[in-house]
N, C-alpha and C positions, 0 to 999 in steps of 0.2 A: 540656178536659183530655185528651180522647181523642186529640187531635192530637199530643200528646207521645209517643204510643205507635204512631203510624202513620208509617212511614218514607217514604211516598209522598205528595208534596204535593198531587197531583190529588185523591186520596181525602180528604185533610184539608180541602181547600177545599170539596169537595162536602158534607162533614159540616157545616162551618161555615155554608154557605149554607142548608142545610135547617134547621139549628137556630136560627139567628139572623135569617134573613130571611123564609123561607117560613112557619115555624110561628107566629110572633107574629101574622101577618095571616090565618091560616086556622085557626079554632078546631076545625074538624072534623079537622084533622091532628094536633092536640096530643096525643091519646092515643097516637099513634105514637112520641112522644118517648121513652117508656120503652123501646121496642124498637129505636130507631134506632141506638144504639151497637152493638148486636149485629148488626144488618143491615149496618152499615158494615164491621165486622170480618169478617163473612162474605164481603162483596164483596172486601175486600182479600185474604182467603185464596184466593178463587177466581181473582182476576186475577193473583196473584203465584205461582201454581202453575208458571208458565213465566216466562221472562225472566231478569233478573238477580236475584241474591240481595239481601236487605236489606243496607244498609251495616253493616259491622262496627264502624264508628266509630273505628277505630284501624288504622294502617298500619305494622306492625312493619318492613317493608322500608325505610321512609323513615328508620328509626333506624340503618340499617347502610349504610356507604359501599360503593359499587361498587369492586371491585378488578380491575386488569388480569389477564387469564387467566394470563400467564406469571409473575406475581408470587405466585400462589397455587397453580397447578397445573402439571403436566408431563404429557407424553405417557406412556401406560403400554403400549399395544400398537397395532398397525396404524398406524404413522406415515404410511404412504403413503396412507391413507384419512382424513387429518386435515389441515385447513388453518386457520391462525390469522392474523387481522389485528389491528389495534390494539384493536378493540372486540368482536370476536365470534370464535367457533370454529365450524367446520363439520366434522362427521364423517359418514362414510357407510359403508354396507354394500353390497358387491357380491359376486359369486361367489368372489372371491379372499380377501376378509377383511372384518371389521368394524373398529371402532376404539374406543379407550377412553382416558380420562385419569384422573389421580389427584392429590389435593392434596399439596403439598410437606410439610406438617406433619400430624401426627395430633392429634386433639382428644379431650378428655374431656367436653366439652359445647359448645353453641354454636348459632348461627343459620346456616343454610346455604341459599343460594338461587341461582337463575338463571332468566333468561327463556329460554323454549324455543319454537321453532316446528317443528311436526312435518311429516312428508312427507305429501302428499295422495295420493288414489287407492288402489290396491291395496297394502296394507302387511301383509297377513296373515303371521303367523309372525315378524314383526320387532319387537324391543323396543328402545325408546329410553329411557334410564334416567338417574337422578341419585340417588345413594344413599350412605349411610354403611356401612362394613364394616371388620372387622379380620380378614378371611379369610386374608390373607397372614401375619399373626402367629399366628393360631390355626386352622390348617387342620384341618377335621374337627369343630370345635366353636366356630365363630365366631359373632359377633353381627352384626346387619345391620338397617338401617332404610331402606326402599325407597320411592322414587317411580318407578314404571315405567309407560310408555305402551305398552299392548298393541295391536299392529297389527291392522288390520281389513280387511274387504272394502268396496268403495265404497258399498254400500247401508246400511252400519251405522256408528255413531259409534265413535271411539276409546274405550277403557276406560283410565282412570287407576287403577292398582293401588297401594295403600299397603300396606306389610307391615312386620312387626317379627319378627326372629328373635332368640332368646336361646340362645346356645351350641348353635346348630343345625349341621347338616352337609348336604352335598350328596349323601349316599349313600342317600337314600330315607327316612331317619329324621328329616328336617327337620320342624319344627313351625312352620308359617306362621301368621301372624295377619293375614290379608288382609281389607281392606275395599276394595271396588271401586266406582268412580264413573264415570258419564258426566258430561260437562261442559255448561255452559249456553251455550257458544260453540263455534265451530269452531276447534280448536287448530292447524289447518293454514293459517289465513288470516293470522295475525299472531303476534307474540311475546306470551306471557303469563308472568307471574312465578309460579314454583313454589318452595316452600321447606319446610323442616322446622326446628323448634326442638327441640333435645334438651337438657334440663336434668336435674339429678339427681332431679327429681320427676315429669317428664312428657315426652311427645313430642307435638308439635302439628304437623299438616300444614296448609299454607296454599296456596291458589290465588288469585292476585291479591289477597293479604292477607286473603282470607276463610278463616277456619279451617274445614276440612272434616272433621277427625278429631282427637280428643284421646285419647292413650293414657297413662293415669296409672300411676305406679309403685305397685302394690299390694303387691308383695313383691320381695325381691332376686332371687328365682328366676324372675320373669316380667318382668324389666326389664334392658336392656343397660347395664352399668356399666363395661366395659373401654374403653380408648381406641380410637377408630376414625379411619380416613381417609375423605375424601370422594371419590367416584368419579362418573364419567359414562361412558356407553358406548352403542353401537348394535351389535346382534348378532342372530344367527339363533336363535330359540327355537321353531322350527316344531313341536317335539314337544308343546308345551302352550300357547303364547301366545294363539292365536286359537281360541276355542270348543273348548278342551281338545285342540288339535291337529288339529281337523277340517280347517282350512285351513292350508296350508303357504306358506312363502316362495316366490314365483315370480320367478326372476331374469330373466324376460323384461321385468320392470318396473324393473330396476336402473338406476342406483344408488338406494338408499333413504337419504335425507339427513336428518340431525338438525342443527338450528342452535341455538346457545346464545349468549347475551350477558348483560350486566348481572349478572356474577358477584358474589355477596355472601357473605362469610364474616366472622363475628365471634364469637369464643368463647374458650374456655380450652384452649390447646394442652397437650399432654401434659406438657410441662416447665414449665408455668406455676405460679405460687405457689398454695398451698392456698386462699388468700383470693380467688382469681379467681372471678368470677360471670358466667354467660352473660347475654345480653340477655333482657329480658322480652318476652313475646309479647302483653302487654296493657298498658293505661294504667297499671296499678299495677306495683310492683316485687316483689310477693309471689307472682307466678306465676299460673297458671290463666288463665281468660278472663273478660272483663267480661260483664255481662248482655247487652249489645248484640251482642257477639261470639258468645255462646251462641245467641242468636236466629238469627243468620246461619248458624251451623253446623247448627242443627237444621233450618233451611229446606233447606240442601243435602242433608242426610241424608234428609230426608223426600221430596225431589223427585228426587234424582239418585244416591242410593246404590243399587247394583244387587246387591251381595253383601256379607254380613257373616259372618265365620267363626263368630261366637258364635251365629248363628241357623241354621247349617247342620246339619240333623239327621244328616248322614252323618259328621260329625266326632266324634271321641272327646273329649268335653269334660273328661275327667279329665286330659288333657294341657294344657288351657288353663283353669286354675282362676280366672283373672282374669275369665272370662265370668260 
């Protein structure tokens, strides 16, 4: 029965061998049978501290069709630093400019994803992003849901920052709700799928279909409810991106390149009918995450989360009552 709860076949086979082959023929080992399940689970815990996360058992990206970039997005700024072909988009930052793109439609909920390959080497100060925002419609008190890759120095890994703003602003009064992660792979070696699911009840962030963060709607004042567009960009954020601004963008390493493909959008556009429902992020249609998805998310948070605003003693948590 324990094999049903062990996601790694090697460990399961080991347990089966010990339980059904070795123990019946060695009575001196039979007292260990009471403790063997705990020992096996401990072994699994220790060996899975690194490597890939447990399977979430469900792939929400497979439920959403890939859409060509030019059918869902358009250039927003820096067209000279943007190149599009049939399947992928390349944007880059150099001393003259960065680049960004924006969805053609605005949405009130939905699944938004893309595969991204990041620039290797020295990328301090550079942010490559994929995010929801209504900043153009509500300047000074906008909402935002972020996936941001914070550039780094060659000896340190990229940081994936997830963030949620509610009626925030860029004037110093913004209240971020950041959780930051390192990744269990090198995001510069290949494309990996990153996505967010925004529903009326929750926001879930995914990496290769593994949920890494769930932000539930606990009140209307701590949850984004107004329509947003989907954006992507690469830009210079030297003042804060890498170790709070300690390391700046160095244009001796330019251009800094972000590559995107496998764009996925499925949701309720702003002008859709009130009966429209966004996709589900789990095997059920009731929202939330399955037990197997929760196990995978907890593994990521336990092993790769490096910052949580709710645990930061320097933050004024009266401003973040959801904590």
